[in-house]
C-alpha positions in Angstrom: 118.9 146.8 51.6 118.3 147.2 55.3 121.0 146.9 58.0 120.9 146.6 61.8 124.0 147.2 63.8 124.4 145.8 67.3 126.9 148.1 69.1 127.4 145.6 71.9 128.5 142.7 69.7 129.6 144.5 66.6 127.3 142.3 64.6 125.7 143.7 61.4 122.5 142.0 60.1 121.6 142.8 56.4 118.6 141.9 54.4 117.1 142.9 51.1 113.5 144.0 51.8 112.5 144.4 48.2 112.2 146.9 45.3 110.7 150.3 45.5 109.2 152.6 42.9 110.1 156.3 42.7 113.0 157.8 44.7 114.2 157.1 48.2 111.7 159.6 49.6 109.1 156.7 49.4 111.2 154.7 51.9 110.5 155.2 55.6 112.2 153.3 58.4 111.8 153.5 62.2 113.2 151.7 65.2 111.0 148.9 66.4 110.3 148.1 70.1 112.5 145.0 70.1 115.5 146.9 68.6 114.7 145.9 65.1 113.7 148.0 62.1 110.2 148.7 60.7 110.3 149.9 57.1 107.7 150.8 54.5 108.2 151.6 50.8 106.1 152.2 47.7 105.8 149.5 45.1 103.8 149.4 41.9 100.9 147.9 43.8 100.9 150.4 46.8 102.7 150.8 50.1 104.1 147.7 51.8 105.8 147.3 55.2 108.0 144.8 56.8 109.7 144.3 60.1 113.3 143.1 60.5 113.4 142.0 64.1 116.5 142.4 66.3 117.6 138.9 65.6 117.5 139.3 61.8 114.2 137.6 61.3 111.8 139.0 58.6 108.1 139.2 59.3 105.8 138.9 56.3 105.3 141.9 54.1 101.9 143.6 54.4 100.1 146.3 52.5 99.4 149.5 54.3 96.9 152.3 53.5 99.7 154.8 53.4 103.3 155.7 54.4 104.7 154.9 57.8 104.9 158.1 59.8 106.4 156.8 63.0 105.8 154.7 66.1 103.6 155.8 69.0 104.3 155.4 72.7 102.6 152.0 72.7 104.9 150.6 70.0 102.2 150.8 67.2 103.2 151.8 63.7 101.4 154.9 62.5 100.4 155.0 58.8 99.1 158.2 57.2 97.2 158.5 54.0 94.8 160.8 52.1 91.3 159.8 51.1 88.9 162.2 49.3 91.0 165.2 50.2 91.2 164.3 54.0 94.3 163.1 55.7 93.9 160.1 58.1 96.2 158.3 60.5 95.9 154.6 61.4 97.7 152.7 64.1 98.9 149.2 63.2 99.9 146.7 65.8 102.3 143.8 65.2 100.9 140.5 66.3 102.1 137.0 65.4 103.9 138.3 62.4 101.2 140.4 60.9 100.1 144.0 61.2 96.6 144.4 62.7 94.9 147.6 61.7 92.8 149.4 64.2 
C-alpha cells in the first residue's frame, strides 16, 4: 500500500501497488519530481517499478534490471544491479507513462 499526503490540503491518496516477495527490504520508494511517489519492489518475476503521480494516477508497472537506488538531479530514476560480478547503474526516464532506459 502506498500513500501520498498533501500537507496543504490534508488529502491522503492511497493505492495498492502490488504484492512483493521477500521482506520489506526489497521495497524502495523515492519522491518523484511532480510530488508523487516512485516505488520498486521484488516480485516472483523480478523487480518492477511504478509511479504514483501527485494526483493519484498510477503509471503502468515496468520491469527494471535492478532495485531503485534514488533519483538523480535530472529527475531520472537510478536502478542498480549486478551482472557477472560487476555492479551497474542505469538511469531510467519517465516518458508518456513508461520508463525509458538509457
